[in-house]
C-alpha positions as CSV (number, residue, x, y, z in Angstrom):
1,M,0.0,0.0,0.0
2,I,1.2,3.5,-0.8
3,D,2.2,5.4,2.3
4,I,1.7,9.2,2.3
5,R,3.0,11.1,5.4
6,P,1.3,14.5,5.6
7,C,3.6,17.5,6.1
8,G,4.3,17.9,9.8
9,S,3.4,14.3,10.7
10,V,7.0,13.3,11.3
11,P,8.7,15.5,13.9
12,S,12.1,17.1,13.3
13,R,14.9,15.6,15.3
14,R,18.0,17.2,16.7
15,A,21.1,15.4,15.4
16,P,23.0,13.6,18.2
17,A,26.1,15.2,19.7
18,S,27.8,11.8,19.4
19,A,27.9,12.3,15.6
20,F,27.6,16.1,15.1
21,T,29.2,19.3,16.4
22,G,26.9,22.3,16.8
23,V,23.1,22.6,16.1
24,V,21.9,20.2,13.4
25,W,18.3,19.3,12.5
26,Q,17.2,16.3,10.6
27,E,13.9,15.9,8.7
28,P,13.4,12.3,7.7
29,I,12.4,11.8,4.1
30,I,12.9,8.1,3.4
31,D,13.3,5.3,5.9
32,A,11.5,2.6,4.1
33,P,11.4,-1.0,5.4
34,A,13.3,-3.8,3.8
35,P,13.8,-4.8,1.0
36,A,14.2,-1.0,0.3
37,L,17.8,0.1,0.9
38,L,17.6,3.9,0.5
39,K,17.6,6.3,3.5
40,S,17.3,10.0,3.1
41,N,17.1,13.1,5.3
42,L,16.9,16.9,4.9
43,V,19.7,18.1,7.2
44,T,20.1,21.7,8.3
45,F,23.4,22.8,9.8
46,E,23.5,26.1,11.8
47,P,26.7,28.2,11.2
48,G,29.8,26.3,12.4
49,A,27.9,23.0,12.7
50,R,29.2,19.8,11.1
51,T,29.2,16.0,11.0
52,A,31.9,13.9,12.6
53,W,34.2,12.0,10.3
54,H,32.3,9.1,8.9
55,T,32.0,6.6,6.0
56,H,29.1,4.9,4.2
57,P,29.3,1.3,3.0
58,M,27.4,2.0,-0.2
59,G,28.4,5.6,-0.7
60,Q,26.4,8.8,-0.2
61,T,24.9,11.5,-2.4
62,L,24.3,15.0,-1.1
63,Y,22.2,17.7,-2.8
64,V,22.8,21.1,-1.3
65,T,19.5,23.0,-1.1
66,V,20.3,26.2,0.8
67,G,23.4,28.1,1.8
68,C,27.2,27.5,1.7
69,G,29.1,24.8,3.5
70,R,32.2,22.7,3.6
71,I,33.2,19.1,2.8
72,Q,36.5,17.3,3.2
73,E,37.7,13.8,2.5
74,W,40.4,12.3,4.7
75,D,43.8,13.7,3.6
76,G,42.1,15.9,1.1
77,P,41.5,19.7,0.9
78,V,38.5,21.4,2.5
79,R,36.1,22.3,-0.3
80,A,33.3,24.7,-0.5
81,I,29.8,23.5,-1.3
82,R,26.8,25.6,-2.3
83,A,23.1,25.4,-3.1
84,G,22.6,23.4,-6.2
85,D,25.7,21.3,-5.9
86,V,25.4,17.5,-6.1
87,I,28.2,15.6,-4.3
88,W,28.9,11.9,-4.6
89,I,31.0,10.3,-1.8
90,P,32.2,6.8,-2.9
91,P,31.7,3.8,-0.6
92,G,34.2,3.7,2.4
93,V,35.5,7.2,1.9
94,K,36.2,8.9,5.2
95,H,34.7,12.4,5.1
96,W,32.8,15.2,6.9
97,H,30.4,18.0,5.8
98,G,28.7,20.9,7.4
99,A,27.9,24.6,7.3
100,G,30.3,27.5,6.8
101,P,31.4,29.5,9.9
102,E,29.0,32.3,9.1
103,T,26.3,30.6,7.0
104,R,23.7,28.0,7.5
105,M,23.6,25.1,5.0
106,S,21.0,22.5,4.2
107,H,21.3,19.4,2.1
108,I,19.4,16.3,1.3
109,S,21.4,13.2,2.1
110,M,20.8,9.9,0.3
111,Q,22.5,6.7,1.1
112,E,21.8,3.0,0.8
113,G,22.3,0.5,3.6
114,Q,24.3,-2.7,3.5
115,D,23.1,-5.3,6.0
116,G,21.1,-2.5,7.7
117,V,24.1,-0.2,8.1
118,V,24.0,3.2,6.3
119,V,26.8,5.0,8.2
120,E,29.8,4.4,10.4
121,W,30.5,7.3,12.7
122,L,34.1,8.0,13.6
123,E,35.9,10.8,15.6
124,H,34.8,14.4,15.7
125,V,36.2,17.0,13.3
126,T,38.5,19.2,15.4
127,D,38.1,23.0,15.4
128,E,41.5,23.2,13.7
129,Q,40.4,20.8,10.9
130,Y,37.2,22.8,10.4
131,A,39.0,26.2,10.4
132,V,41.0,25.4,7.2
133,E,39.7,27.7,4.5
134,P,38.1,25.9,1.5
135,S,40.0,25.6,-1.7
């Protein structure tokens, strides 16, 4: 049966401090039961907020909807991301993403699960790592 969730019927949730720095809100989009694999959220980062380092077993796609932010893969440069950008992070690539220091940023995250796992959370991004200007 087709499932329609009316606007406002699924509450926003504050992202956990164990996996995020700063104020981050998640709006669930897709969390379908098996055999579906896709999980998706609209994620809004307040200025300075960011994810911890993490990986995805099947990769991740981000579609930036509002604002400017930052993304970095392990041992790579910090890069600027902006509304309209589509970012593909391959499976197993250690990375983080979040807002800029002065700007809010929202994106739609899309990732498939493998054996029920969509993300592996790692250590937090340090203030020194975050402060590097994007290339």
